[in-house]
SEDREN-190460 format. One record per residue (C-alpha): residue number from 1; residue in one letter; z, x, y. Coordinates in pm, 1 decimal. Example, Ala and Ser with C-alpha at 12.3 -4.5 7.8 and 13.67 -1.06 7.14 Angstrom:
2
(rec 1; 'a'; (780.0; 1230.0; -450.0))
(rec 2; 's'; (714.0; 1367.0; -106.0))
END
This chain:
423
(rec 1; 'x'; (1496.0; 3391.8; 382.4))
(rec 2; 'x'; (1248.4; 3115.9; 462.3))
(rec 3; 'x'; (1389.5; 2771.8; 522.0))
(rec 4; 'x'; (1212.7; 2495.3; 332.7))
(rec 5; 'x'; (1211.2; 2156.6; 502.5))
(rec 6; 'x'; (1154.4; 1857.3; 278.1))
(rec 7; 'x'; (1206.3; 1486.2; 327.2))
(rec 8; 'x'; (1387.0; 1298.8; 52.8))
(rec 9; 'x'; (1489.9; 981.5; 235.0))
(rec 10; 'x'; (1299.8; 661.6; 183.0))
(rec 11; 'x'; (1093.1; 519.2; 464.9))
(rec 12; 'x'; (1248.0; 256.2; 690.5))
(rec 13; 'x'; (1175.8; -96.0; 574.3))
(rec 14; 'x'; (982.9; -305.3; 822.7))
(rec 15; 'x'; (925.0; -677.7; 807.1))
(rec 16; 'x'; (916.7; -767.4; 439.1))
(rec 17; 'x'; (596.3; -914.0; 302.5))
(rec 18; 'x'; (695.0; -1239.7; 132.0))
(rec 19; 'x'; (391.9; -1238.4; -99.9))
(rec 20; 'x'; (472.4; -900.7; -256.8))
(rec 21; 'x'; (490.3; -847.0; -632.5))
(rec 22; 'x'; (802.5; -654.5; -744.8))
(rec 23; 'x'; (641.1; -592.7; -1084.2))
(rec 24; 'x'; (393.6; -344.3; -934.4))
(rec 25; 'x'; (481.8; 22.7; -984.3))
(rec 26; 'x'; (604.5; 209.0; -676.5))
(rec 27; 'x'; (355.8; 453.1; -522.3))
(rec 28; 'x'; (443.7; 789.6; -368.7))
(rec 29; 'x'; (178.4; 944.1; -142.3))
(rec 30; 'x'; (162.6; 1322.2; -94.6))
(rec 31; 'x'; (-20.6; 1466.1; 208.9))
(rec 32; 'x'; (-220.1; 1788.7; 232.7))
(rec 33; 'x'; (-216.2; 2112.3; 433.4))
(rec 34; 'x'; (-96.4; 2081.8; 795.8))
(rec 35; 'x'; (-59.7; 1705.6; 749.0))
(rec 36; 'x'; (230.8; 1459.6; 737.2))
(rec 37; 'x'; (311.5; 1115.9; 602.0))
(rec 38; 'x'; (92.9; 939.8; 859.9))
(rec 39; 'x'; (-209.3; 1043.2; 652.1))
(rec 40; 'x'; (-117.3; 733.5; 451.8))
(rec 41; 'x'; (-82.1; 477.7; 732.3))
(rec 42; 'x'; (-408.8; 305.5; 635.2))
(rec 43; 'x'; (-318.5; 311.1; 266.7))
(rec 44; 'x'; (29.2; 160.8; 305.7))
(rec 45; 'x'; (-110.0; -113.1; 531.0))
(rec 46; 'x'; (-386.1; -192.2; 279.0))
(rec 47; 'x'; (-148.3; -195.5; -18.4))
(rec 48; 'x'; (107.6; -412.8; 161.4))
(rec 49; 'x'; (-163.2; -661.7; 250.1))
(rec 50; 'x'; (-254.0; -684.0; -115.8))
(rec 51; 'x'; (80.0; -749.4; -279.1))
(rec 52; 'x'; (288.8; -431.7; -272.0))
(rec 53; 'x'; (643.5; -456.3; -140.0))
(rec 54; 'x'; (749.9; -225.3; 144.1))
(rec 55; 'x'; (998.2; -34.1; -69.8))
(rec 56; 'x'; (727.2; 29.9; -330.6))
(rec 57; 'x'; (529.2; 250.5; -90.2))
(rec 58; 'x'; (670.1; 590.8; 6.4))
(rec 59; 'x'; (533.5; 905.1; 170.9))
(rec 60; 'x'; (654.4; 1253.7; 79.5))
(rec 61; 'x'; (663.9; 1510.3; 360.8))
(rec 62; 'x'; (661.8; 1878.3; 270.7))
(rec 63; 'x'; (616.0; 2219.7; 430.0))
(rec 64; 'x'; (253.8; 2304.6; 352.2))
(rec 65; 'x'; (252.5; 2611.4; 579.6))
(rec 66; 'x'; (523.6; 2837.1; 439.6))
(rec 67; 'x'; (696.7; 2631.1; 173.6))
(rec 68; 'x'; (776.8; 2742.8; -178.2))
(rec 69; 'x'; (567.3; 2567.9; -443.4))
(rec 70; 'x'; (844.6; 2533.5; -698.3))
(rec 71; 'x'; (1089.6; 2400.6; -437.6))
(rec 72; 'x'; (830.0; 2147.7; -323.7))
(rec 73; 'x'; (781.8; 2025.2; -681.2))
(rec 74; 'x'; (1157.2; 1994.2; -730.8))
(rec 75; 'x'; (1193.0; 1796.3; -408.5))
(rec 76; 'x'; (911.9; 1562.2; -512.7))
(rec 77; 'x'; (1085.8; 1513.5; -848.6))
(rec 78; 'x'; (1405.9; 1422.4; -664.0))
(rec 79; 'x'; (1220.4; 1167.5; -452.9))
(rec 80; 'x'; (1072.5; 1014.3; -769.4))
(rec 81; 'x'; (1423.9; 972.5; -907.8))
(rec 82; 'x'; (1542.3; 812.2; -583.5))
(rec 83; 'x'; (1253.0; 565.6; -582.5))
(rec 84; 'x'; (1308.7; 474.5; -946.9))
(rec 85; 'x'; (1678.4; 417.1; -878.5))
(rec 86; 'x'; (1620.5; 207.3; -565.3))
(rec 87; 'x'; (1343.6; -11.8; -712.2))
(rec 88; 'x'; (1456.8; -34.7; -1075.2))
(rec 89; 'x'; (1107.4; 67.5; -1190.3))
(rec 90; 'x'; (1052.8; 270.6; -1507.5))
(rec 91; 'x'; (771.2; 482.4; -1361.3))
(rec 92; 'x'; (601.7; 559.8; -1030.8))
(rec 93; 'x'; (237.6; 622.4; -946.3))
(rec 94; 'x'; (143.7; 932.5; -745.9))
(rec 95; 'x'; (-137.8; 997.0; -496.8))
(rec 96; 'x'; (-211.5; 1351.8; -380.0))
(rec 97; 'x'; (-456.7; 1455.1; -107.7))
(rec 98; 'x'; (-601.0; 1805.1; -69.1))
(rec 99; 'x'; (-318.0; 2061.5; -111.6))
(rec 100; 'x'; (-97.3; 1767.4; -206.4))
(rec 101; 'x'; (-316.9; 1729.6; -513.8))
(rec 102; 'x'; (-227.3; 2081.0; -620.0))
(rec 103; 'x'; (140.1; 1999.9; -566.8))
(rec 104; 'x'; (123.7; 1689.5; -786.0))
(rec 105; 'x'; (-72.0; 1864.1; -1063.0))
(rec 106; 'x'; (198.5; 2131.2; -1060.6))
(rec 107; 'x'; (464.6; 1864.9; -1107.8))
(rec 108; 'x'; (271.6; 1708.7; -1396.1))
(rec 109; 'x'; (281.2; 2039.8; -1582.7))
(rec 110; 'x'; (640.2; 1947.1; -1662.2))
(rec 111; 'x'; (619.2; 1699.6; -1951.1))
(rec 112; 'x'; (960.9; 1554.1; -1867.0))
(rec 113; 'x'; (854.3; 1479.0; -1510.5))
(rec 114; 'x'; (515.9; 1347.6; -1625.9))
(rec 115; 'x'; (693.0; 1080.0; -1831.8))
(rec 116; 'x'; (813.4; 925.7; -1504.0))
(rec 117; 'x'; (454.5; 887.7; -1377.3))
(rec 118; 'x'; (230.2; 598.6; -1478.3))
(rec 119; 'x'; (-95.0; 693.8; -1304.5))
(rec 120; 'x'; (-214.8; 961.4; -1065.9))
(rec 121; 'x'; (-490.9; 970.1; -801.0))
(rec 122; 'x'; (-632.6; 1310.5; -700.3))
(rec 123; 'x'; (-815.3; 1301.9; -363.8))
(rec 124; 'x'; (-1027.0; 1567.1; -190.7))
(rec 125; 'x'; (-869.7; 1838.1; -401.4))
(rec 126; 'x'; (-980.1; 2105.8; -644.5))
(rec 127; 'x'; (-1081.8; 1957.8; -979.8))
(rec 128; 'x'; (-904.9; 2067.1; -1294.9))
(rec 129; 'x'; (-1070.6; 2161.9; -1622.6))
(rec 130; 'x'; (-776.3; 2153.0; -1863.9))
(rec 131; 'x'; (-597.0; 1826.6; -1930.7))
(rec 132; 'x'; (-227.8; 1801.2; -2010.1))
(rec 133; 'x'; (-171.4; 1654.5; -2357.0))
(rec 134; 'x'; (133.8; 1469.0; -2223.2))
(rec 135; 'x'; (-62.0; 1328.6; -1925.8))
(rec 136; 'x'; (-422.7; 1262.2; -2033.5))
(rec 137; 'x'; (-708.0; 1240.5; -1786.5))
(rec 138; 'x'; (-743.3; 870.5; -1863.8))
(rec 139; 'x'; (-433.2; 817.5; -1649.6))
(rec 140; 'x'; (-603.3; 982.5; -1352.2))
(rec 141; 'x'; (-848.9; 884.8; -1082.0))
(rec 142; 'x'; (-1038.9; 1159.2; -901.6))
(rec 143; 'x'; (-1194.0; 1089.3; -558.7))
(rec 144; 'x'; (-1428.5; 1340.0; -396.0))
(rec 145; 'x'; (-1713.9; 1342.7; -145.6))
(rec 146; 'x'; (-2024.3; 1547.7; -79.4))
(rec 147; 'x'; (-1936.5; 1507.9; 289.5))
(rec 148; 'x'; (-1606.7; 1691.0; 236.3))
(rec 149; 'x'; (-1656.3; 2040.2; 379.7))
(rec 150; 'x'; (-1304.0; 2153.0; 292.7))
(rec 151; 'x'; (-1279.3; 2083.6; -80.9))
(rec 152; 'x'; (-1651.6; 2155.7; -110.5))
(rec 153; 'x'; (-1779.6; 2264.8; -449.6))
(rec 154; 'x'; (-1422.5; 2306.3; -570.2))
(rec 155; 'x'; (-1404.2; 1929.8; -604.8))
(rec 156; 'x'; (-1614.5; 1721.8; -841.5))
(rec 157; 'x'; (-1598.2; 1500.8; -1150.6))
(rec 158; 'x'; (-1320.0; 1547.5; -1404.3))
(rec 159; 'x'; (-1397.2; 1469.0; -1767.7))
(rec 160; 'x'; (-1215.7; 1160.4; -1890.3))
(rec 161; 'x'; (-1081.9; 1058.1; -1548.9))
(rec 162; 'x'; (-1200.6; 764.7; -1340.5))
(rec 163; 'x'; (-1424.5; 944.4; -1091.5))
(rec 164; 'x'; (-1526.7; 808.5; -750.8))
(rec 165; 'x'; (-1804.7; 1012.8; -591.3))
(rec 166; 'x'; (-1838.0; 938.6; -220.1))
(rec 167; 'x'; (-2125.1; 1069.9; -8.9))
(rec 168; 'x'; (-2046.2; 1057.2; 362.7))
(rec 169; 'x'; (-1667.7; 1067.9; 389.4))
(rec 170; 'x'; (-1514.3; 1383.7; 536.6))
(rec 171; 'x'; (-1203.3; 1558.8; 410.4))
(rec 172; 'x'; (-966.2; 1303.4; 566.6))
(rec 173; 'x'; (-1180.3; 995.0; 515.8))
(rec 174; 'x'; (-1168.3; 1046.5; 138.3))
(rec 175; 'x'; (-806.3; 929.8; 172.3))
(rec 176; 'x'; (-843.1; 671.3; 450.5))
(rec 177; 'x'; (-1180.4; 495.5; 416.3))
(rec 178; 'x'; (-1217.5; 137.7; 293.4))
(rec 179; 'x'; (-1411.6; 254.4; -15.3))
(rec 180; 'x'; (-1136.3; 494.4; -112.8))
(rec 181; 'x'; (-856.6; 244.6; -46.2))
(rec 182; 'x'; (-1022.3; -29.5; -250.7))
(rec 183; 'x'; (-1073.3; 204.7; -545.5))
(rec 184; 'x'; (-718.1; 338.9; -521.9))
(rec 185; 'x'; (-571.3; -9.2; -514.5))
(rec 186; 'x'; (-777.5; -134.5; -810.0))
(rec 187; 'x'; (-683.7; 167.7; -1020.6))
(rec 188; 'x'; (-310.9; 150.9; -949.6))
(rec 189; 'x'; (-255.5; -225.7; -939.3))
(rec 190; 'x'; (-406.5; -270.6; -1286.6))
(rec 191; 'x'; (-592.0; -594.9; -1222.7))
(rec 192; 'x'; (-380.7; -740.3; -942.5))
(rec 193; 'x'; (-606.9; -964.6; -734.6))
(rec 194; 'x'; (-755.3; -778.1; -438.9))
(rec 195; 'x'; (-737.8; -974.6; -114.6))
(rec 196; 'x'; (-843.0; -712.7; 142.5))
(rec 197; 'x'; (-657.6; -635.2; 465.1))
(rec 198; 'x'; (-572.2; -954.6; 647.4))
(rec 199; 'x'; (-709.2; -1013.8; 996.6))
(rec 200; 'x'; (-456.4; -1276.4; 1096.5))
(rec 201; 'x'; (-365.6; -1270.9; 1463.6))
(rec 202; 'x'; (-15.7; -1156.6; 1551.9))
(rec 203; 'x'; (158.2; -1120.0; 1885.2))
(rec 204; 'x'; (405.5; -852.6; 1776.6))
(rec 205; 'x'; (429.8; -562.8; 1534.7))
(rec 206; 'x'; (711.6; -352.2; 1397.1))
(rec 207; 'x'; (672.3; 24.9; 1395.2))
(rec 208; 'x'; (884.8; 320.5; 1288.4))
(rec 209; 'x'; (828.0; 681.5; 1203.2))
(rec 210; 'x'; (941.5; 1039.5; 1231.3))
(rec 211; 'x'; (949.5; 1326.5; 1479.0))
(rec 212; 'x'; (861.7; 1656.4; 1308.1))
(rec 213; 'x'; (728.1; 2000.0; 1394.1))
(rec 214; 'x'; (355.9; 2048.6; 1343.0))
(rec 215; 'x'; (283.7; 2226.0; 1017.0))
(rec 216; 'x'; (616.8; 2262.8; 842.6))
(rec 217; 'x'; (736.1; 1903.8; 904.9))
(rec 218; 'x'; (1083.0; 2024.4; 999.9))
(rec 219; 'x'; (1266.4; 1724.8; 1151.1))
(rec 220; 'x'; (1320.9; 1714.1; 1526.0))
(rec 221; 'x'; (1684.8; 1607.5; 1540.6))
(rec 222; 'x'; (1859.8; 1415.5; 1816.9))
(rec 223; 'x'; (1541.4; 1380.8; 2020.5))
(rec 224; 'x'; (1499.5; 1089.0; 2259.5))
(rec 225; 'x'; (1207.9; 857.4; 2187.1))
(rec 226; 'x'; (1105.4; 617.8; 2465.5))
(rec 227; 'x'; (831.3; 359.3; 2425.6))
(rec 228; 'x'; (644.4; 222.8; 2728.8))
(rec 229; 'x'; (375.4; -41.2; 2765.6))
(rec 230; 'x'; (106.2; 111.3; 2988.8))
(rec 231; 'x'; (-165.9; -12.8; 3219.2))
(rec 232; 'x'; (-506.3; -19.5; 3048.8))
(rec 233; 'x'; (-689.4; 115.7; 3354.5))
(rec 234; 'x'; (-453.6; 389.1; 3472.0))
(rec 235; 'x'; (-241.3; 478.8; 3172.7))
(rec 236; 'x'; (66.4; 449.8; 3394.0))
(rec 237; 'x'; (382.5; 286.3; 3268.9))
(rec 238; 'x'; (404.7; -78.9; 3369.2))
(rec 239; 'x'; (656.4; -117.5; 3648.7))
(rec 240; 'x'; (781.8; -455.2; 3528.3))
(rec 241; 'x'; (842.8; -333.2; 3173.3))
(rec 242; 'x'; (1153.7; -136.6; 3079.0))
(rec 243; 'x'; (1104.6; 138.7; 2823.5))
(rec 244; 'x'; (1265.8; 104.5; 2480.8))
(rec 245; 'x'; (1479.0; 411.8; 2408.8))
(rec 246; 'x'; (1572.6; 539.5; 2062.8))
(rec 247; 'x'; (1718.4; 856.4; 1914.2))
(rec 248; 'x'; (1595.5; 1045.0; 1609.2))
(rec 249; 'x'; (1825.8; 1094.3; 1311.1))
(rec 250; 'x'; (1909.2; 1422.1; 1139.7))
(rec 251; 'x'; (1590.9; 1367.3; 935.6))
(rec 252; 'x'; (1377.7; 1303.9; 1243.1))
(rec 253; 'x'; (1342.1; 932.9; 1169.5))
(rec 254; 'x'; (1331.2; 666.3; 1439.6))
(rec 255; 'x'; (1289.2; 290.0; 1455.0))
(rec 256; 'x'; (1197.2; 31.1; 1357.4))
(rec 257; 'x'; (1118.9; -129.8; 1690.9))
(rec 258; 'x'; (917.7; -443.5; 1773.0))
(rec 259; 'x'; (626.6; -411.0; 2017.5))
(rec 260; 'x'; (360.8; -642.6; 2155.6))
(rec 261; 'x'; (36.6; -605.8; 1962.3))
(rec 262; 'x'; (-303.3; -526.4; 2105.9))
(rec 263; 'x'; (-192.8; -338.0; 2419.4))
(rec 264; 'x'; (-174.7; 38.2; 2487.3))
(rec 265; 'x'; (152.8; 228.6; 2460.4))
(rec 266; 'x'; (298.9; 562.2; 2554.3))
(rec 267; 'x'; (566.8; 703.7; 2326.3))
(rec 268; 'x'; (754.2; 991.3; 2485.9))
(rec 269; 'x'; (913.2; 1256.7; 2266.0))
(rec 270; 'x'; (1188.1; 1442.3; 2454.5))
(rec 271; 'x'; (1361.4; 1717.1; 2249.7))
(rec 272; 'x'; (1740.0; 1748.2; 2270.7))
(rec 273; 'x'; (1681.0; 2098.6; 2410.4))
(rec 274; 'x'; (1576.4; 2012.3; 2766.1))
(rec 275; 'x'; (1413.6; 2353.5; 2809.1))
(rec 276; 'x'; (1136.0; 2238.3; 2575.9))
(rec 277; 'x'; (848.9; 2033.0; 2707.0))
(rec 278; 'x'; (812.7; 1663.2; 2647.7))
(rec 279; 'x'; (512.5; 1527.4; 2464.2))
(rec 280; 'x'; (373.0; 1189.8; 2564.5))
(rec 281; 'x'; (179.3; 1020.0; 2285.3))
(rec 282; 'x'; (-72.4; 754.4; 2385.6))
(rec 283; 'x'; (-198.1; 482.0; 2152.7))
(rec 284; 'x'; (-483.8; 239.2; 2219.3))
(rec 285; 'x'; (-278.2; -35.7; 2052.4))
(rec 286; 'x'; (-78.5; -125.3; 1743.7))
(rec 287; 'x'; (-227.4; -408.6; 1539.7))
(rec 288; 'x'; (-15.2; -407.8; 1224.4))
(rec 289; 'x'; (334.0; -315.1; 1106.3))
(rec 290; 'x'; (343.8; 59.8; 1054.9))
(rec 291; 'x'; (639.4; 266.3; 923.9))
(rec 292; 'x'; (437.4; 589.9; 948.3))
(rec 293; 'x'; (402.4; 660.7; 1320.5))
(rec 294; 'x'; (457.5; 1034.9; 1347.4))
(rec 295; 'x'; (535.2; 1234.3; 1661.5))
(rec 296; 'x'; (476.1; 1608.6; 1623.5))
(rec 297; 'x'; (643.0; 1875.6; 1827.7))
(rec 298; 'x'; (488.6; 2216.1; 1899.1))
(rec 299; 'x'; (668.7; 2483.6; 1691.7))
(rec 300; 'x'; (799.9; 2805.9; 1845.3))
(rec 301; 'x'; (839.8; 3147.8; 1686.8))
(rec 302; 'x'; (657.0; 3056.4; 1366.8))
(rec 303; 'x'; (323.1; 3102.4; 1196.2))
(rec 304; 'x'; (204.4; 2778.6; 1351.2))
(rec 305; 'x'; (304.8; 2878.5; 1704.5))
(rec 306; 'x'; (110.9; 3203.1; 1663.8))
(rec 307; 'x'; (-188.4; 3007.1; 1536.7))
(rec 308; 'x'; (-180.7; 2765.7; 1830.2))
(rec 309; 'x'; (-140.3; 3037.6; 2091.0))
(rec 310; 'x'; (9.7; 2990.0; 2434.1))
(rec 311; 'x'; (-37.4; 2646.2; 2587.0))
(rec 312; 'x'; (-63.8; 2648.8; 2968.5))
(rec 313; 'x'; (219.7; 2533.0; 3189.3))
(rec 314; 'x'; (60.7; 2459.9; 3526.3))
(rec 315; 'x'; (185.9; 2218.9; 3790.8))
(rec 316; 'x'; (-165.8; 2132.4; 3904.3))
(rec 317; 'x'; (-329.7; 2094.2; 3562.1))
(rec 318; 'x'; (-293.1; 1871.2; 3258.9))
(rec 319; 'x'; (-300.6; 1972.7; 2893.0))
(rec 320; 'x'; (-453.0; 1716.1; 2658.1))
(rec 321; 'x'; (-445.9; 1701.9; 2279.8))
(rec 322; 'x'; (-667.7; 1456.5; 2089.9))
(rec 323; 'x'; (-556.3; 1368.7; 1737.6))
(rec 324; 'x'; (-793.3; 1174.5; 1514.2))
(rec 325; 'x'; (-565.5; 990.4; 1272.3))
(rec 326; 'x'; (-813.2; 865.6; 1011.9))
(rec 327; 'x'; (-1093.5; 1119.9; 995.1))
(rec 328; 'x'; (-1238.4; 1436.5; 1142.8))
(rec 329; 'x'; (-1423.0; 1450.5; 1474.9))
(rec 330; 'x'; (-1772.2; 1560.3; 1375.7))
(rec 331; 'x'; (-2043.8; 1647.3; 1625.1))
(rec 332; 'x'; (-2357.3; 1439.4; 1571.9))
(rec 333; 'x'; (-2162.0; 1167.3; 1393.5))
(rec 334; 'x'; (-1876.7; 1079.7; 1630.1))
(rec 335; 'x'; (-1871.5; 1027.7; 2004.9))
(rec 336; 'x'; (-1562.7; 1163.6; 2182.9))
(rec 337; 'x'; (-1560.3; 1232.5; 2556.0))
(rec 338; 'x'; (-1297.5; 1332.8; 2811.9))
(rec 339; 'x'; (-1386.1; 1228.4; 3166.9))
(rec 340; 'x'; (-1744.7; 1195.7; 3048.5))
(rec 341; 'x'; (-1762.7; 1542.4; 2890.6))
(rec 342; 'x'; (-1842.6; 1551.7; 2518.2))
(rec 343; 'x'; (-1556.1; 1730.6; 2343.0))
(rec 344; 'x'; (-1709.9; 1637.5; 2008.1))
(rec 345; 'x'; (-2039.4; 1821.8; 1956.3))
(rec 346; 'x'; (-2215.1; 2041.6; 1698.4))
(rec 347; 'x'; (-2078.9; 2342.2; 1890.4))
(rec 348; 'x'; (-1719.5; 2230.2; 1952.1))
(rec 349; 'x'; (-1658.6; 2022.9; 1639.4))
(rec 350; 'x'; (-1918.3; 2107.5; 1373.2))
(rec 351; 'x'; (-1891.8; 1940.5; 1034.3))
(rec 352; 'x'; (-1805.6; 2277.3; 882.3))
(rec 353; 'x'; (-1482.0; 2295.5; 1087.7))
(rec 354; 'x'; (-1340.4; 1949.5; 998.7))
(rec 355; 'x'; (-1158.2; 1927.2; 1332.5))
(rec 356; 'x'; (-875.0; 1673.6; 1324.7))
(rec 357; 'x'; (-690.2; 1789.3; 1637.3))
(rec 358; 'x'; (-857.7; 1915.9; 1954.4))
(rec 359; 'x'; (-683.6; 2084.8; 2248.9))
(rec 360; 'x'; (-841.5; 2033.7; 2589.9))
(rec 361; 'x'; (-740.7; 2247.3; 2889.8))
(rec 362; 'x'; (-864.8; 2524.1; 3119.2))
(rec 363; 'x'; (-865.5; 2874.1; 2970.6))
(rec 364; 'x'; (-719.5; 3022.9; 3288.4))
(rec 365; 'x'; (-1021.4; 3095.8; 3505.1))
(rec 366; 'x'; (-1011.7; 2762.9; 3690.4))
(rec 367; 'x'; (-1372.0; 2679.8; 3598.8))
(rec 368; 'x'; (-1378.6; 2472.2; 3280.2))
(rec 369; 'x'; (-1690.1; 2598.7; 3104.6))
(rec 370; 'x'; (-1692.7; 2340.8; 2827.0))
(rec 371; 'x'; (-1699.7; 2620.9; 2570.7))
(rec 372; 'x'; (-1478.8; 2655.1; 2265.7))
(rec 373; 'x'; (-1124.6; 2772.4; 2346.2))
(rec 374; 'x'; (-1115.7; 3110.9; 2171.8))
(rec 375; 'x'; (-762.0; 3074.1; 2038.4))
(rec 376; 'x'; (-873.9; 2776.5; 1826.1))
(rec 377; 'x'; (-1212.8; 2910.9; 1719.5))
(rec 378; 'x'; (-1110.3; 2966.7; 1358.4))
(rec 379; 'x'; (-790.4; 2764.4; 1314.6))
(rec 380; 'x'; (-801.0; 2519.0; 1019.3))
(rec 381; 'x'; (-847.0; 2156.5; 1127.3))
(rec 382; 'x'; (-786.7; 2251.9; 1493.9))
(rec 383; 'x'; (-1041.3; 2285.7; 1774.2))
(rec 384; 'x'; (-1038.9; 2321.6; 2149.0))
(rec 385; 'x'; (-1253.2; 2276.7; 2460.0))
(rec 386; 'x'; (-1225.5; 2468.1; 2788.8))
(rec 387; 'x'; (-1210.3; 2183.0; 3039.7))
(rec 388; 'x'; (-1029.3; 2169.2; 3372.3))
(rec 389; 'x'; (-805.1; 1861.5; 3399.3))
(rec 390; 'x'; (-650.2; 1843.3; 3748.0))
(rec 391; 'x'; (-303.7; 1687.6; 3751.4))
(rec 392; 'x'; (-339.4; 1418.9; 4012.6))
(rec 393; 'x'; (-206.8; 1069.0; 4064.4))
(rec 394; 'x'; (-541.3; 960.4; 4208.5))
(rec 395; 'x'; (-745.3; 961.4; 3889.0))
(rec 396; 'x'; (-664.4; 891.1; 3524.2))
(rec 397; 'x'; (-793.5; 1094.3; 3232.1))
(rec 398; 'x'; (-1048.2; 879.8; 3050.4))
(rec 399; 'x'; (-1097.8; 926.1; 2675.9))
(rec 400; 'x'; (-1382.4; 755.1; 2492.6))
(rec 401; 'x'; (-1388.2; 753.3; 2113.1))
(rec 402; 'x'; (-1650.0; 568.0; 1907.4))
(rec 403; 'x'; (-1649.4; 253.9; 2121.2))
(rec 404; 'x'; (-1287.3; 256.2; 2239.0))
(rec 405; 'x'; (-1156.3; 377.6; 2572.9))
(rec 406; 'x'; (-804.5; 503.6; 2643.9))
(rec 407; 'x'; (-677.0; 599.5; 2988.5))
(rec 408; 'x'; (-396.7; 851.1; 3040.1))
(rec 409; 'x'; (-214.5; 954.1; 3359.4))
(rec 410; 'x'; (-309.6; 1309.1; 3467.6))
(rec 411; 'x'; (40.3; 1455.5; 3446.7))
(rec 412; 'x'; (138.9; 1819.1; 3499.4))
(rec 413; 'x'; (141.7; 2049.2; 3196.3))
(rec 414; 'x'; (453.4; 2218.1; 3335.9))
(rec 415; 'x'; (639.4; 1898.6; 3247.5))
(rec 416; 'x'; (468.0; 1763.0; 2935.6))
(rec 417; 'x'; (174.7; 1766.5; 2697.0))
(rec 418; 'x'; (-45.6; 1457.3; 2679.6))
(rec 419; 'x'; (-149.5; 1356.6; 2328.2))
(rec 420; 'x'; (-399.5; 1080.5; 2254.9))
(rec 421; 'x'; (-395.0; 928.5; 1905.9))
(rec 422; 'x'; (-731.1; 779.2; 1812.1))
(rec 423; 'x'; (-852.9; 590.5; 1504.7))
END
């Protein structure tokens, strides 16, 4: 029997926004295939800046790899009931991206569940041709893009819905770009005055999130999370700064915790099972309160572990993973280098692949050809580059991404995986 992992708890509340409007309908965001709640980090920040209260914005995590469709719909219905009960609202609004759009449309087939939904936004997902009489297309917005190589021709305008046709946005940017966010906000807020994300300077931010397994979003329980301020030039932990240590709950949640804004951080994920490798996440900086900072563990003995293949464990080499949190890495459009080598190119990350996560390590021959790592040649949203990264204290790993530079310590892959989060 397959175990279905679903998250029903509400997100942790960060610093409350005093200007929020409790009359606005709560919004539940539903991610797509292989994704998690952090798909909606940009959206929740944008909505909070424009009048939504923290408890009105929730993300629904679900097992998009091997989950049961009916169970997923039932769990989403339960979350809707929880949000209605906690906020006192009569209805919620729903937003579904990619496979999450299919999940929400499945829920709306149930006329009783549809009565609890005010409006729905369908993003980067297959268009529908038959409207539900109990949930007319006029209640829906449909966002799609000719630059989306995943939804492709399956997406497009829906009769009677509010359609937003984008041109350049890739499969993830249809849910994260400023054009999409502005349209989403206007449609759901029903005339609430749009202010745009605030650029006010702040010296500290509050963050929180979850630790889950990549793919099925199963919670990583009782893991130790340690946050370190790091040196901008070396990526090493600052000697005069003590790490902040937290533990994940039974649902994988951690935080909130207050950090200094505008400086780089390492967040170490150490599973309770000490036989499993640590993963050190590196962030260029945090500039706003964010309840959706996700740390993903590498699954074992599952469909996803077979898809990822064996990751090296070498004392003298590093393993690097680059995760692009707000859009694909597309060769010819984006510039991403590791120690000066372009890991984003028409060969390694073509537009047709929509690579969100790229693995960088030597394929075992000790050469580092720069070619595609064969085990990731056809994996959805995942790419890889054969590059030798010596584990040495003498030189940091330098990552350049579209104008930003992030330095990581070249640590041994026998101890941990290095993961750079870029936006």
